[in-house]
C-alpha positions in Angstrom: 0.0 0.0 0.0 1.1 3.6 -0.7 2.1 5.4 2.5 0.8 8.8 3.3 3.3 11.7 3.1 4.9 12.9 6.3 4.6 16.5 7.5 8.1 17.4 6.4 7.1 16.8 2.8 4.2 19.2 3.1 6.0 22.4 4.0 9.5 23.7 3.3 10.4 25.6 6.4 13.0 28.4 6.2 16.3 27.7 8.0 16.7 30.7 10.4 20.3 29.7 10.9 21.0 31.4 7.6 20.4 34.8 9.2 23.0 36.6 11.3 21.0 39.7 12.1 18.4 40.7 14.7 16.3 42.9 12.3 16.5 43.9 8.7 17.6 47.4 9.7 21.1 46.0 9.9 21.1 44.8 6.3 22.5 46.6 3.2 20.4 47.0 0.0 21.0 44.3 -2.6 23.5 45.1 -5.4 21.8 42.8 -7.8 18.3 41.9 -8.8 17.1 38.4 -7.8 16.1 35.9 -10.4 16.1 38.1 -13.4 19.5 37.3 -15.1 17.9 36.5 -18.4 15.8 39.8 -18.4 18.8 41.9 -17.3 21.0 40.5 -20.1 18.3 41.4 -22.6 17.9 44.9 -21.1 21.7 45.4 -21.2 21.9 44.3 -24.8 18.9 46.4 -25.8 20.2 49.6 -24.2 23.8 49.0 -25.4 23.1 48.5 -29.1 22.7 51.9 -30.7 20.8 50.9 -33.9 17.4 51.8 -35.3 14.7 49.4 -34.3 16.4 48.0 -31.2 13.8 49.3 -28.8 12.8 47.2 -25.8 9.7 45.5 -24.6 9.8 44.3 -20.9 7.2 41.6 -20.3 6.0 39.7 -17.3 3.3 39.5 -14.7 1.8 42.6 -13.2 3.5 43.4 -10.0 6.7 41.5 -10.8 8.7 44.7 -10.4 9.4 45.2 -14.2 9.2 49.0 -14.0 11.4 49.3 -10.9 14.0 46.9 -12.4 14.1 48.6 -15.8 14.3 52.1 -14.3 17.1 51.2 -11.9 19.1 49.4 -14.6 18.7 52.3 -17.0 19.7 54.8 -14.3 22.9 52.8 -13.7 23.8 53.1 -17.4 22.4 56.6 -18.2 24.5 58.4 -15.6 27.7 57.7 -17.5 26.2 58.8 -20.9 26.4 62.2 -22.4 23.9 64.8 -21.3 21.7 65.9 -24.3 21.4 69.5 -25.2 18.6 72.0 -24.9 15.9 72.3 -27.5 14.5 75.7 -28.4 12.0 77.1 -30.8 12.5 80.6 -32.2 10.7 82.8 -34.7 11.2 82.3 -38.4 11.3 86.0 -39.5 10.9 84.9 -43.2 7.8 82.8 -42.5 6.4 83.1 -38.9 4.1 80.1 -39.5 7.2 77.8 -39.6 9.2 78.3 -36.4 12.7 76.9 -36.5 14.4 74.9 -33.7 17.8 75.5 -32.2 19.8 72.8 -30.4 22.4 73.9 -27.9 24.5 72.2 -25.3 22.9 71.7 -21.9 21.9 74.9 -20.1 23.0 77.0 -23.1 19.4 77.2 -24.3 18.3 78.9 -21.1 21.3 81.2 -21.3 20.4 82.2 -24.9 16.9 83.0 -23.7 18.3 85.2 -21.0 20.7 86.9 -23.4 17.9 87.7 -25.8 15.7 89.1 -23.0 18.6 91.3 -21.9 19.3 92.4 -25.5 15.8 93.5 -26.1 15.6 95.4 -22.8 18.9 97.1 -23.6 17.8 98.1 -27.1 14.6 99.6 -25.7 16.9 102.1 -24.1 19.7 102.4 -26.6 17.7 102.8 -29.8 15.5 105.7 -28.5 18.7 107.4 -27.3 20.3 107.1 -30.7 17.2 108.7 -32.4 17.5 111.6 -29.9 21.2 112.2 -30.5 22.6 115.3 -32.1 24.1 113.3 -35.0 20.8 111.8 -36.0 18.9 115.2 -35.7 21.6 117.0 -37.9 21.6 114.3 -40.6 17.8 114.1 -40.6 17.4 117.8 -40.8 19.9 118.0 -43.7 17.7 115.5 -45.6 14.6 117.6 -44.8 16.3 120.9 -45.6 17.4 119.5 -48.9 13.9 118.8 -50.0 12.6 122.1 -48.6 15.2 124.1 -50.4 14.5 122.3 -53.7 10.8 122.9 -53.3 11.2 126.6 -52.5 13.6 127.1 -55.4 11.1 125.6 -57.9 8.3 127.7 -56.5 10.4 130.9 -56.6 11.2 130.3 -60.2 7.6 129.7 -61.2 6.4 132.8 -59.2 9.1 134.9 -60.8 8.2 133.9 -64.4 4.5 134.2 -63.6 5.0 137.7 -62.2 6.8 138.7 -65.4 3.7 137.7 -67.3 1.4 139.6 -64.8 0.2 136.5 -63.0 0.4 136.4 -59.2 0.8 133.0 -57.4 -0.2 132.9 -53.7 -0.3 130.0 -51.2 -3.4 129.7 -49.0 -4.6 127.0 -46.6 -6.8 125.8 -49.5 -3.9 125.5 -51.9 -2.2 127.7 -54.5 -4.2 130.5 -56.2 -3.3 132.3 -59.5 -4.6 135.8 -60.2 -4.1 138.3 -63.1 -2.2 141.6 -62.3 -1.8 145.0 -63.8 1.5 146.2 -65.1 2.1 148.0 -61.9 1.8 144.8 -59.8 -1.8 145.1 -58.5 -4.3 142.3 -58.7 -7.1 143.0 -61.2 -10.4 143.7 -59.6 -13.4 141.7 -60.7 -14.9 144.7 -62.4 -11.6 145.5 -64.2 -11.3 141.9 -65.4 -14.9 142.0 -66.7 -14.2 145.1 -68.5 -11.4 143.4 -70.5 -11.9 142.3 -74.0 -12.5 138.6 -74.8 -9.1 138.3 -76.4 -7.4 139.7 -73.3 -9.4 137.3 -71.1 -8.4 134.4 -73.2 -4.7 135.3 -73.0 -4.9 135.6 -69.2 -6.6 132.2 -68.9 -3.9 130.6 -71.1 -1.2 132.0 -68.8 -3.1 130.8 -65.6 -3.5 127.3 -67.1 0.2 127.2 -68.1 1.4 128.1 -64.6 -1.1 125.9 -62.9 0.2 123.0 -64.9 3.7 123.9 -63.9 2.7 124.0 -60.3 1.1 120.6 -60.6 4.3 119.3 -62.1 6.3 120.8 -59.3 3.9 119.2 -56.7 4.4 115.8 -58.4 8.1 116.3 -58.3 7.9 117.3 -54.7 5.9 114.1 -53.9 8.6 112.0 -55.7 11.3 113.9 -53.8 9.4 113.3 -50.5 9.4 109.6 -51.1 13.1 109.8 -51.8 13.5 111.9 -48.7 11.5 109.2 -46.6 13.7 106.5 -48.1 16.8 108.5 -47.1 15.4 109.0 -43.6 14.6 105.3 -43.4 18.2 104.5 -44.5 19.4 106.9 -41.9 17.3 105.2 -39.3 18.6 101.8 -40.4 22.2 103.1 -40.3 21.7 104.6 -36.8 19.9 101.4 -35.6 22.6 99.2 -37.0 25.1 101.2 -35.2 23.2 100.6 -31.9 22.6 96.9 -32.6 25.8 95.9 -34.1 27.9 95.8 -31.0 25.4 93.9 -28.9 24.6 91.4 -31.7 28.3 90.9 -32.4 29.0 90.0 -28.8 26.2 87.4 -29.0 27.5 86.0 -32.3 31.0 85.6 -30.8 29.5 83.9 -27.7 27.5 81.4 -29.8 29.9 81.1 -32.8 30.0 77.2 -32.4 26.3 77.1 -33.3 25.9 78.1 -37.0 22.1 78.0 -36.7 22.2 80.3 -33.7 24.4 82.8 -35.5 22.1 82.7 -38.6 19.2 83.3 -36.2 20.9 86.3 -34.6 21.6 87.8 -38.0 17.8 87.5 -38.8 17.1 89.1 -35.4 19.4 92.0 -36.2 17.8 92.5 -39.6 14.3 92.5 -38.1 15.3 95.0 -35.4 16.7 97.3 -38.0 13.6 97.0 -40.1 11.3 97.6 -37.1 13.3 100.2 -35.2 10.2 102.3 -34.7 8.9 99.6 -32.3 11.6 100.6 -29.9 10.9 104.3 -29.9 9.3 106.0 -27.0 6.7 107.4 -29.3 5.6 103.9 -30.3 5.4 103.0 -26.6 3.4 106.1 -25.9 0.9 105.1 -28.5 0.5 101.8 -26.8 -0.1 103.5 -23.5 -3.1 105.2 -25.1 -4.5 101.7 -25.7 -4.1 100.8 -22.0 -0.8 99.1 -22.4 1.7 100.8 -20.1 4.7 98.7 -21.1 5.9 97.2 -24.3 6.3 93.9 -22.5 2.5 93.8 -21.8 1.7 94.5 -25.4 3.7 91.5 -26.6 5.3 93.6 -29.3 8.7 92.1 -28.7 7.5 88.4 -28.2 8.9 87.6 -31.6 12.4 87.9 -30.2 11.8 85.4 -27.4 13.5 82.1 -27.2 11.1 79.3 -26.3 13.2 76.7 -24.5 10.9 73.6 -24.6 13.5 71.2 -23.1 16.4 72.1 -20.8 18.8 69.7 -18.9 20.5 72.2 -16.6 20.6 70.2 -13.4 20.5 66.7 -14.9 23.4 64.2 -14.9 23.7 61.9 -17.8 21.1 60.9 -20.3 17.4 61.7 -19.5 15.0 59.0 -18.3 11.4 59.9 -18.6 8.4 57.8 -17.5 5.1 59.0 -19.0 2.2 57.7 -16.9 -0.5 59.2 -19.1 0.7 58.9 -22.7 -2.0 60.9 -24.5 -1.2 62.3 -27.9 -0.3 65.8 -26.6 1.6 64.5 -23.5 3.7 62.3 -25.8 4.3 64.4 -28.9 3.8 67.9 -27.6 1.2 70.5 -28.6 0.7 74.0 -30.0 -1.4 76.0 -27.5 -3.8 78.9 -28.4 -4.9 82.0 -26.5 -8.2 83.7 -26.9 -8.0 87.4 -27.8 -11.0 89.4 -28.8 -13.0 86.3 -29.8 -10.2 84.9 -31.9 -7.8 82.0 -31.1 -4.2 83.1 -31.7 -0.9 81.2 -31.4 2.8 81.7 -32.1 6.0 79.8 -31.5 6.0 80.8 -27.8 3.0 78.5 -27.3 4.8 75.4 -28.5 4.9 72.9 -25.6 7.2 69.8 -25.4 6.0 66.2 -25.1 7.6 63.2 -23.4 9.5 62.4 -26.7 11.1 65.9 -26.6 12.1 65.5 -22.9 13.5 62.0 -23.3 15.3 62.8 -26.6 18.9 61.6 -26.4 17.9 59.3 -23.6 15.2 56.8 -22.6 11.4 56.9 -22.6 9.5 54.3 -20.5 5.9 53.6 -21.3 3.2 51.2 -20.2 2.2 49.3 -23.4 -1.4 48.9 -22.5 -1.8 52.6 -21.8 -0.2 53.5 -25.1 -2.5 51.2 -27.0 -5.6 52.5 -25.2 -5.0 56.2 -26.2 -6.4 57.1 -29.6 -3.8 57.4 -32.4 -0.9 57.3 -30.0 0.5 53.9 -31.1 0.4 54.8 -34.8 2.0 58.2 -34.1 4.8 56.7 -32.0 5.6 54.1 -34.7 5.6 56.9 -37.4 8.0 59.0 -35.5 10.3 56.1 -34.7 10.4 55.2 -38.4 11.2 58.7 -39.5 13.5 59.5 -36.5 11.8 62.9 -36.3 9.4 64.5 -33.8 6.6 66.4 -35.6 4.3 68.6 -33.6 0.9 69.0 -35.1 -2.6 69.1 -33.8 -4.3 65.7 -33.8 -7.4 67.1 -35.5 -5.2 68.5 -38.3 -3.3 65.3 -38.8 -6.7 63.5 -39.2 -7.8 66.3 -41.6 -10.7 67.2 -39.3 -9.9 70.9 -39.4 -8.3 73.2 -41.9 -7.6 76.3 -39.8 -4.3 78.1 -40.1 -1.8 76.9 -37.6 1.9 76.7 -37.0 4.2 74.1 -38.7 7.2 73.9 -36.4 10.4 72.5 -37.9 10.7 68.8 -37.1 13.3 67.8 -34.5 15.7 64.9 -35.0 14.7 61.9 -32.7 17.4 59.9 -31.0 15.8 57.8 -28.3 15.4 54.4 -26.8 11.8 53.4 -26.1 11.1 50.8 -23.3 7.5 49.4 -23.3 6.4 47.6 -20.2 3.5 45.1 -20.5 2.3 41.5 -20.1 3.3 38.6 -22.3 0.0 38.2 -24.0 0.1 41.8 -25.3 3.7 41.2 -26.6 2.7 38.2 -28.6 -0.4 39.8 -30.0 1.6 42.8 -31.2 4.4 40.6 -32.6 1.9 38.4 -34.6 -0.6 41.1 -35.7 1.5 44.2 -36.1 4.4 43.8 -38.6 5.9 47.2 -37.6 6.2 46.2 -34.0 8.7 43.4 -34.6 10.8 45.9 -36.7 10.7 48.7 -34.1 10.9 46.6 -30.9 13.5 43.9 -31.7 14.5 43.2 -28.0 12.2 41.6 -25.5 13.1 41.2 -21.8 11.1 38.3 -20.3 10.9 38.6 -16.5 10.7 35.4 -14.5 7.8 34.7 -12.2 9.9 32.9 -9.7 13.5 31.9 -8.8 15.3 29.1 -7.2 15.0 28.9 -3.4 18.6 28.2 -2.3 20.8 29.7 0.4 22.3 32.3 -1.9 18.9 33.5 -3.2 17.4 33.5 0.3 20.2 35.9 1.5 19.6 38.1 -1.5 15.8 37.9 -1.0 16.2 38.9 2.6 18.1 42.1 1.6 15.4 42.8 -0.9 12.8 42.5 1.9 14.9 45.0 3.9 15.1 47.4 0.9 11.3 47.3 0.4 10.8 48.1 4.1 13.3 51.0 4.1 12.1 52.5 0.8 8.5 52.5 2.1 9.3 53.7 5.6 8.1 50.4 7.2 9.3 48.9 10.4 12.2 46.4 10.2 11.5 42.7 10.4 13.1 40.2 12.8 14.6 37.0 11.5 11.4 34.9 12.4 9.3 37.4 10.4 11.7 37.2 7.4 11.6 33.4 7.6 7.8 33.5 7.4 7.9 35.9 4.4 10.3 33.5 2.6 7.8 30.7 3.2 4.9 32.9 2.1 6.9 33.7 -1.1 7.2 30.0 -1.9 3.4 29.7 -1.3 2.9 32.5 -3.8 5.2 30.8 -6.3 3.2 27.5 -5.7 6.5 25.7 -5.3 8.4 24.8 -2.2 11.7 25.0 -4.1 11.0 28.4 -5.6 10.6 32.0 -4.5 8.2 34.4 -6.2 9.5 37.5 -7.9 6.1 39.2 -7.6 7.3 42.2 -5.6 3.8 43.8 -5.6 2.3 41.0 -3.5 5.3 40.9 -1.2 5.2 44.7 -0.7 1.5 44.5 0.1 2.1 41.9 2.8 4.8 44.0 4.5 2.6 47.1 4.4 -0.2 45.3 6.1 2.1 43.7 8.7 3.6 47.1 9.4 0.1 48.6 10.0 -0.7 45.8 12.5 2.7 46.2 14.3 2.3 50.0 14.5 -1.1 49.6 16.1 0.4 47.3 18.6 3.2 49.8 19.1 5.9 47.4 18.2 9.4 48.4 17.3 9.8 45.8 14.6 7.6 43.3 12.7 7.6 39.8 14.0 6.2 36.5 12.7 3.0 37.1 14.6 2.2 40.2 12.6 3.1 38.5 9.3 0.7 35.6 10.2 -2.0 38.1 11.2 -1.6 40.0 8.0 -2.0 36.8 5.9 -5.0 35.7 8.0 -6.7 39.1 7.7 -6.0 39.2 3.9 -7.8 35.9 3.5 -10.7 36.9 5.8 -11.4 40.0 3.7 -12.0 37.9 0.6 -13.4 34.6 1.7 -17.1 35.4 2.0 -18.0 33.2 -1.0 -15.9 30.4 0.4 -17.8 30.5 3.7 -21.1 30.5 1.9 -20.2 27.5 -0.1 -18.9 25.6 2.9 -22.0 26.5 4.8 -24.1 25.0 2.0 -22.1 21.8 2.2 -22.4 21.6 6.0 -26.2 22.1 5.8 -26.6 19.5 3.1 -27.6 21.9 0.3 -24.6 20.8 -1.7 -24.3 17.0 -1.3 -20.8 16.0 -0.4 -20.2 12.7 1.4 -17.0 12.5 3.4 -17.7 9.2 5.1 -18.5 5.7 4.0 -18.0 4.2 0.6 -19.9 4.2 -2.7 -19.7 2.6 -6.1 -19.2 5.0 -9.0 -18.9 8.0 -6.8 -15.9 10.1 -5.7 -14.9 13.5 -4.4 -13.0 15.6 -6.9 -11.5 18.9 -5.9 -11.7 22.1 -7.9 -10.4 25.6 -7.4 -12.5 28.7 -7.6 -10.4 31.8 -8.5 -11.9 35.1 -7.4 -9.1 37.3 -8.7 -7.5 38.4 -5.4 -8.4 35.1 -3.7 -8.8 31.5 -4.6 -9.9 28.5 -2.7 -10.5 24.8 -3.2 -13.8 23.0 -2.7 -14.9 19.4 -3.3 -17.3 18.4 -6.1 -19.1 15.0 -6.3 -18.3 13.1 -9.5 -20.5 10.2 -10.4 -20.3 7.6 -13.2 -22.8 5.1 -14.5 -21.9 2.3 -17.0 -24.0 0.0 -19.1 -24.0 -2.0 -22.4 -23.9 0.3 -25.4 -21.8 1.8 -28.1 -21.6 5.5 -27.1 -18.4 5.2 -25.1 -17.8 7.7 -22.3 -20.4 10.5 -22.4 -19.5 13.8 -20.8 -22.8 15.2 -19.6 -21.2 18.6 -19.1 -20.2 18.6 -22.8 -23.7 17.6 -23.9 -25.1 20.5 -21.9 -22.5 22.8 -23.4 -20.9 23.4 -20.0 -17.6 21.7 -20.7 -14.4 23.5 -21.9 -12.1 22.0 -24.5 -9.5 20.9 -22.0 -12.1 19.0 -20.0 -13.4 17.4 -23.2 -9.8 16.3 -24.0 -9.5 14.6 -20.6 -12.7 12.6 -21.2 -11.4 11.4 -24.5 -8.2 10.3 -22.8 -10.3 8.1 -20.5 -11.9 6.3 -23.5 -8.4 5.7 -24.9 -7.2 4.4 -21.6 -10.1 1.9 -21.2 -9.7 0.6 -24.7 -5.9 0.2 -24.6 -5.8 -1.3 -21.1 -8.8 -3.7 -21.1 -10.1 -4.1 -24.6 -7.2 -4.7 -27.0 -8.7 -8.0 -28.2 -12.4 -7.2 -28.3 -14.5 -4.2 -29.1 -15.3 -1.7 -26.4 -19.1 -1.9 -26.3 -19.9 0.4 -23.3 -21.9 3.5 -22.6 -20.7 5.5 -19.6 -22.0 8.8 -18.3 -19.9 11.1 -16.2 -21.1 14.2 -14.4 -20.1 16.8 -11.9 -23.1 16.8 -9.6 -24.7 20.1 -8.7 -22.4 22.0 -11.1 -24.3 24.8 -12.9 -21.5 26.7 -14.5 -18.7 26.2 -17.0 -16.2 23.5 -16.3 -12.8 23.3 -17.9 -9.4 21.7 -17.2 -8.2 18.1 -16.9 -7.4 18.1 -13.2 -10.4 15.9 -12.5 -9.6 13.3 -15.1 -7.9 10.9 -12.6 -10.9 11.1 -10.3 -13.3 10.5 -13.3 -11.3 7.5 -14.4 -11.3 6.0 -10.9 -15.1 6.6 -10.7 -15.5 4.8 -14.1 -13.4 1.8 -12.9 -15.4 1.7 -9.6 -18.7 1.5 -11.6 -17.3 -1.2 -14.0 -15.8 -3.3 -11.2 -18.7 -2.6 -8.8 -16.2 -2.0 -6.1 -16.9 0.9 -3.7 -14.6 3.9 -3.3 -13.7 5.4 0.1 -15.6 8.7 0.3 -13.4 10.1 3.0 -10.6 10.5 0.5 -10.7 13.1 -2.3 -8.8 12.9 -5.5 -7.1 15.4 -7.8 -4.8 15.0 -10.7 -4.9 14.5 -14.5 -4.2 11.3 -16.2 -2.7 10.3 -19.6 -3.5 7.4 -21.9 -1.1 5.1 -20.1 -2.7 5.7 -16.7 0.1 7.9 -15.4 -1.1 10.6 -13.0 0.1 14.1 -13.9 0.6 17.3 -11.9 -2.2 19.9 -11.6 -2.4 23.5 -10.5 -3.7 25.0 -7.3 -2.7 21.9 -5.3 -2.4 23.7 -2.0 -5.8 25.3 -2.3 -7.3 21.9 -3.3 -5.9 20.1 -0.3 -6.8 22.8 2.1 -10.3 23.1 0.6 -11.1 19.4 1.2 -9.5 19.6 4.6 -11.7 22.5 5.6 -14.9 20.8 4.4 -13.9 17.6 6.3 -13.3 19.7 9.4 -17.0 20.8 9.3 -18.1 17.2 9.9 -18.3 16.2 13.5 -16.7 12.8 13.0 -13.8 10.8 14.3 -13.3 9.4 10.8 -9.9 10.1 9.3 -9.9 11.9 6.0 -7.3 12.4 3.3 -6.7 13.3 -0.3 -4.8 11.7 -3.2 -2.5 14.0 -5.3 0.0 13.4 -8.1 3.5 12.6 -6.9 4.8 15.3 -9.2 2.9 17.9 -7.1 4.7 17.1 -3.9 7.4 19.7 -4.6 4.7 22.3 -4.8 3.3 21.8 -1.3 3.3 24.7 1.1 0.3 23.9 3.3 -1.2 25.9 6.2 -0.4 25.0 9.8 -3.8 23.5 10.5 -3.3 20.9 7.8 0.3 20.2 9.0 -1.0 19.7 12.6 -3.7 17.3 11.4 -1.2 15.3 9.4 1.1 15.0 12.4 -1.8 13.7 14.5 -2.8 11.3 11.7 -6.2 12.9 11.4 -5.6 13.8 7.8 -3.5 11.9 5.2 -2.1 13.0 1.9 -1.2 10.3 -0.6 1.1 11.0 -3.6 0.5 8.6 -6.5 2.1 8.1 -9.9 -0.5 5.8 -11.5 -4.2 5.2 -11.5 -3.6 1.7 -10.1 -2.1 3.2 -6.9 -5.2 5.4 -6.5 -7.4 2.4 -6.9 -5.6 0.5 -4.1 -5.9 3.4 -1.7 -9.6 4.0 -2.4 -10.7 0.4 -2.4 -8.2 -1.3 -0.1 -7.8 -4.0 -2.7 -5.0 -4.8 -5.2 -5.4 -3.1 -8.5 -3.7 -5.9 -10.4 -0.9 -6.0 -12.9 -0.9 -8.2 -16.1 1.3 -11.2 -16.0 3.5 -12.3 -18.9 0.5 -13.8 -20.6 -1.4 -10.5 -20.5 -3.9 -11.6 -17.7 -4.8 -9.6 -14.6 -4.8 -11.5 -11.3 -8.3 -12.9 -10.4 -10.3 -10.8 -8.0 -8.1 -7.7 -8.6 -9.9 -4.5 -9.6 -8.5 -4.5 -13.1 -9.6 -8.1 -13.6 -13.1 -7.2 -12.6 -13.2 -4.3 -15.0 -11.9 -6.4 -17.8 -14.4 -9.1 -17.2 -17.3 -6.6 -17.2 -16.1 -5.1 -20.5 -15.8 -8.7 -21.9 -19.4 -9.3 -20.8 -20.6 -6.2 -22.5 -18.8 -7.3 -25.7 -20.3 -10.8 -25.6 -23.8 -9.5 -25.0 -23.3 -7.1 -27.9 -22.3 -10.0 -30.2 -25.3 -12.1 -29.1 -27.7 -9.4 -29.8 -26.3 -9.1 -33.3 -26.8 -12.8 -33.9 
């Protein structure tokens, strides 16, 4: 007979002798990351290779610490890399709709902005003083006097010739008037003019017309000369402004001479200041004051000379590392803002705002893959910019051709960046298989392990990691007993007594809750008692459904028998997963067999309540029966299998061993012990295979048996390959020690038969016959009987 497992096989207790500290406060932080060698090598390779398309996707379970590991690893590399420069947008004086960018060394962008502010403030004083200087007034007056003198000379000559012909030219506010005169220089009176002959009148009118034409020609010449004068004055203003600007601009050109684009920009600034020198005059500012603008700064008249520093790295060391938690289109790619002014939306280069791509340019950008994919158009935009290696800032509505309003078209910025996407495995494989561009742009994947080996070295490292989590979150330190319990809990989370989970989120939650309990009890450190209490309370917060189900079993609403024996009936064990909590519960499985040709009928499948994996398990049972018992005769049997009182979807093959045992019981008509439950899957050769949730299944059946007031001993049969996964709770361990609960580990169905029936299962001899009265012999005989009856009916 198979012996039950001893308690030392059911729980891997942590050896406290490995710890040489009183509390974790004495420990240093770990210098390496536990259990992630494969992922770290991938991250190192992905970060190290500086080629297009070698961006990184870090995948693993939620809470496995991917983000923390990636960020810390990148920080260790980025601090030794070159610091990127500042990015600025400035006015394009040739086409203000297309601002140009300037790239300068770190902090130089901020310095250029300050220098330009100081330049404009200086010129607001210098230029007006130049226009008030004696030199400017003399040269301007000379230009004015030159035109005045030419105008007066022309008028004098016309007046002189007109007078010689007895025509008087006078200037009045209404313009020039021409009047006839007598020979002695007096203007003819109206009566005298009327008394003249027609011939004399005509001669006078001809003279007046002639001199009026000459006056008009002179006025036209004066207008032309005035334009020339204005041009000369404007050239004088340009000359004087250039004299004021040259020195200051030259100093800036010398300062920024390594940057050709900055020098070209300063030349454009100089030309624009010279062309718009009137903006700097006090008279222009006085006119603004009449509009309620007391200062030029308030008017925004000089905003075109600003330097919009969208990204600066003044106090940063090494390459930038940016994590964008909300990767919307504008947060990632930047935007062009607008301001409302008199009912109109206006914008200029000063309203260009940087996105995460700009801030991380020259460094690393970390994004959550699921968040990127959930934001409209972000994924396509990110791929487009990675392919072109350029950052283009444009309104989303415009890129979708939803609006046609006039807006800015900023010059595109070169993109040199390493993108790190963090997400789960399913999302990675979906993108890899359904998005061809993804595999070209994200060629490196870092796959994070869910667990690591539980050995002395890793336990020491894990202990320092526990200490680090406590310190980083301001939690109380743990004593060695508490650390031991956390190590054991970690194995339970990993569902393997030889492994430790790398799920740092769950571990951190446990420490926070234990810290809260210890703080309420005014403890100076966290002990094993608080860890146990935190685990217990975590379960109690989530086990309402479990209690309701167990209550239904106790009250007989759900029929579960844990005593006696029955033919064709067994207790299987299933796990119900509620997300944050899972628990095991028994399910009665029954089988009925009779003569027929339908084989094994899965009632769940017929009712469309069975999943494909469960259906597969049932098909394996048919194959096992035929191969083991009916090689020489047809299998003429109809058997029905059902999970009693099951009203939902059933899937998985972890009950296939129990189902096969039930079938064999029905065929052999040998009763099965109802005090022992069964879990495990089976293959065509009758070998019992490992299943998931083994701890929950054992504890679930144990809890149900504990509800029955009976002195009967109970137990459960599990696959031998599941023994290494056992990390059972203390109540089960105590019951095993007192022999009130037994756990059997089997490798074959035959071993399970012997435990449940107390009889030999039977092994074929060299002639291929089972021993008489063995379970397998009885099964074979029943199947032969069915076959014979089937042949007789045909006859």
